[in-house]
C-alpha positions in Angstrom: -0.2 -0.2 0.0 2.7 2.5 0.9 4.7 1.7 -2.1 1.2 2.3 -4.2 1.1 5.6 -2.8 4.6 6.6 -3.4 4.0 5.9 -7.0 0.5 7.6 -7.2 2.5 10.5 -5.4 5.0 10.5 -8.1 2.9 10.2 -11.0 0.9 13.2 -9.9 4.2 15.2 -9.4 4.9 14.4 -13.0 1.7 15.3 -14.4 2.0 18.7 -12.4 5.4 19.3 -13.8 4.3 18.8 -17.5 0.9 20.6 -16.8 2.8 23.8 -15.3 5.2 24.2 -18.3 2.7 26.1 -20.7 2.4 29.1 -18.2 6.3 29.7 -18.4 6.7 32.8 -20.1 10.2 33.1 -20.1 11.7 34.3 -23.2 15.1 32.6 -22.6 15.7 29.6 -24.2 14.6 26.4 -23.0 17.0 24.3 -21.2 17.3 20.7 -22.9 15.4 18.2 -21.5 17.3 15.2 -19.7 16.4 11.6 -20.1 14.6 11.3 -16.8 12.7 14.7 -17.5 8.8 14.0 -17.7 7.7 14.7 -21.1 5.1 17.6 -21.2 1.7 16.5 -22.2 0.9 19.3 -24.1 4.2 19.8 -25.7 4.3 20.7 -29.6 7.1 20.2 -32.3 9.4 22.8 -32.6 9.6 24.4 -35.6 12.7 25.3 -37.2 13.3 27.7 -39.6 15.9 28.4 -42.1 18.2 30.5 -39.9 18.4 27.5 -37.2 16.1 29.4 -34.9 13.0 27.9 -33.4 9.6 29.4 -34.5 7.0 30.4 -32.0 4.6 30.1 -34.8 2.8 27.5 -32.7 3.0 29.0 -29.4 1.4 32.3 -30.7 -1.4 30.1 -32.0 -2.9 29.4 -28.5 -5.2 32.4 -27.2 -4.1 32.0 -23.4 -0.4 33.1 -24.3 -1.6 36.0 -26.5 -4.1 37.4 -24.1 -1.5 37.1 -21.3 1.2 38.6 -23.2 -0.5 41.7 -24.4 -1.9 42.2 -20.8 1.4 41.9 -19.2 2.8 44.6 -22.1 -0.1 47.1 -21.7 -0.3 46.8 -18.0 3.6 47.7 -18.4 2.7 50.6 -20.3 0.3 52.0 -18.1 2.5 51.5 -14.9 5.4 53.3 -16.6 3.0 56.3 -17.6 1.4 56.7 -14.2 4.8 56.6 -12.4 5.7 59.9 -14.7 2.7 61.6 -13.5 3.6 60.4 -9.6 6.9 61.5 -10.3 5.5 65.1 -10.5 3.8 64.9 -7.1 0.4 64.0 -8.6 -1.2 61.3 -6.2 -1.7 57.9 -7.7 -5.5 58.0 -6.9 -6.1 61.2 -8.5 -4.6 59.8 -12.0 -6.6 56.8 -11.6 -9.6 58.7 -11.2 -8.4 61.0 -13.9 -7.9 58.1 -16.5 -11.8 56.6 -15.3 -13.3 59.6 -16.1 -11.3 60.1 -19.7 -12.2 56.2 -20.5 -16.2 56.9 -19.8 -15.9 60.3 -21.5 -16.7 62.7 -18.2 -13.8 65.2 -19.5 -16.0 68.0 -17.8 -15.6 66.2 -14.1 -12.0 65.2 -15.5 -11.3 69.2 -16.2 -11.6 70.1 -12.6 -9.4 67.2 -11.5 -6.6 68.0 -13.9 -6.9 71.6 -12.5 -6.5 70.4 -9.1 -3.6 68.1 -10.3 -1.7 70.7 -12.2 -1.9 73.2 -8.8 -0.9 70.3 -6.5 2.4 69.5 -8.8 3.3 73.5 -8.7 3.1 73.6 -5.2 5.3 70.6 -4.6 7.8 70.8 -7.8 7.8 74.8 -8.7 9.4 75.1 -11.7 10.0 71.5 -12.2 5.9 70.6 -12.1 4.3 68.7 -15.0 2.9 71.0 -17.7 -0.6 71.0 -18.6 0.4 69.9 -22.3 2.4 67.0 -20.7 -0.2 66.1 -18.4 -2.9 66.1 -21.2 -0.6 64.0 -23.5 0.3 61.5 -20.4 -3.8 61.1 -19.7 -4.3 60.5 -23.4 -2.1 58.1 -23.7 -3.4 56.2 -20.4 -7.0 56.4 -21.6 -6.2 54.7 -25.1 -4.2 51.8 -23.1 -6.9 51.5 -20.8 -9.1 50.9 -23.8 -6.9 48.7 -25.4 -6.4 46.9 -22.3 -10.4 46.3 -21.9 -10.3 45.0 -25.1 -8.0 42.5 -25.1 -9.7 41.2 -21.6 -13.2 41.2 -23.6 -11.4 39.3 -26.3 -10.2 37.1 -23.7 -13.7 36.4 -22.0 -15.2 35.8 -26.2 -12.5 32.9 -26.4 -13.8 31.4 -23.2 -10.7 32.2 -21.0 -11.0 32.5 -17.0 -10.2 35.9 -16.8 -9.9 35.8 -13.1 -7.1 33.2 -13.4 -5.6 35.4 -16.5 -5.7 38.0 -14.1 -3.7 36.5 -11.0 -0.9 35.1 -13.5 -0.1 38.4 -15.2 0.3 39.8 -11.9 2.4 37.1 -10.9 4.3 37.8 -14.4 4.7 41.6 -13.6 5.7 41.2 -10.4 8.6 38.9 -11.0 10.2 40.1 -14.1 13.5 38.0 -13.5 12.0 34.4 -14.5 8.7 35.3 -15.5 6.7 34.2 -12.6 8.2 30.5 -13.1 9.5 30.2 -9.5 6.0 31.6 -7.9 4.0 29.5 -10.1 6.0 26.4 -9.3 5.7 27.2 -5.9 2.3 27.4 -5.7 1.4 24.3 -7.6 3.8 22.4 -5.4 2.0 23.7 -2.6 -1.3 23.1 -3.8 0.2 19.3 -3.9 1.3 19.2 -0.6 -2.3 20.2 0.7 -3.8 17.4 -1.1 -5.4 19.7 -3.6 -6.6 17.6 -6.5 -4.8 18.4 -9.8 -6.0 16.2 -12.2 -7.4 18.4 -14.2 -4.2 20.7 -14.6 -3.1 18.6 -17.7 -6.7 19.0 -19.3 -7.1 22.6 -18.5 -3.4 23.1 -20.1 -4.3 21.4 -23.4 -7.5 23.3 -23.7 -5.6 26.5 -23.4 -2.9 25.6 -25.9 -5.6 24.3 -28.5 -6.0 27.6 -30.6 -8.5 30.1 -30.8 -12.3 29.5 -30.8 -14.3 31.4 -33.4 -16.3 34.2 -31.7 -18.0 35.5 -34.7 -22.0 35.1 -34.3 -23.5 32.8 -36.8 -24.5 34.7 -39.8 -28.1 33.8 -40.8 -28.4 32.3 -44.5 -30.8 33.5 -47.0 -33.1 30.4 -46.6 -33.2 31.4 -42.9 -34.0 34.8 -43.2 -36.8 33.9 -45.8 -38.2 31.4 -43.3 -38.2 34.0 -40.6 -39.8 36.7 -42.8 -42.2 33.9 -43.7 -43.2 33.0 -40.3 -43.7 36.7 -39.3 -46.2 37.3 -42.4 -48.0 34.2 -41.1 -48.2 35.4 -37.6 -49.5 38.9 -38.7 -52.1 37.1 -41.1 -53.4 35.2 -38.1 -53.7 38.1 -35.7 -55.6 40.2 -38.2 -58.0 37.4 -39.2 -58.6 36.9 -35.3 -59.4 40.3 -34.8 -61.8 40.3 -37.7 -63.3 37.4 -36.2 -63.7 38.9 -32.6 -65.3 42.0 -34.2 -67.8 40.1 -36.3 -68.8 38.2 -33.1 -69.1 41.2 -31.3 -71.4 43.2 -33.9 -73.7 40.0 -34.2 -74.0 39.9 -30.1 -74.9 43.8 -30.5 
């Protein structure tokens, strides 16, 4: 019995290591697998171009990696611009509110906060304060980036992705730029295994995540379907008219 449990634990750990491989976003070349390293159930055949470098064509096809990469990049750009504004004495909360108002087109409310932000920057930094033109340019950039971020997240939802998990993953990646979150993710999954949390679905989820984008286009009605719908509406209108006429005739006969 003890041997069976040990063998089962080893098997689960092997599946965990294999399934955890797709979430590694480190751009450095991957280490060659040893003979004893468990093979990933979601690995794809490497494509090598004429220059000898491994092609990323296959990895770019899975919606999960594309969404994560785009969200990480956009959030990084947003962070950088906000840092520039805050370095001129404008509080983080004020920046967020101004951007939020800009995203929703509430420019009148944004104007009032913008004036206060400029005054705050002037008091703290004097001649080095942020100019109105620079602040407007930064806010315009942030509004555009936030809209792009919202669009990417919507595409992720349309692809059937769990955006809560995507948000956690992108946060881990951004907070661990050195290894792209590899250590934290592996530690997290290791702790989950140590806590006897079932991980039997990890491999299946990883396979689904790398299976490629799903079509999110709406079903386009064919001409036959449109004609049938029109005919159905016509019959319904005819039936209603006939019913009203019969009811009117019945009332006339009764009176």
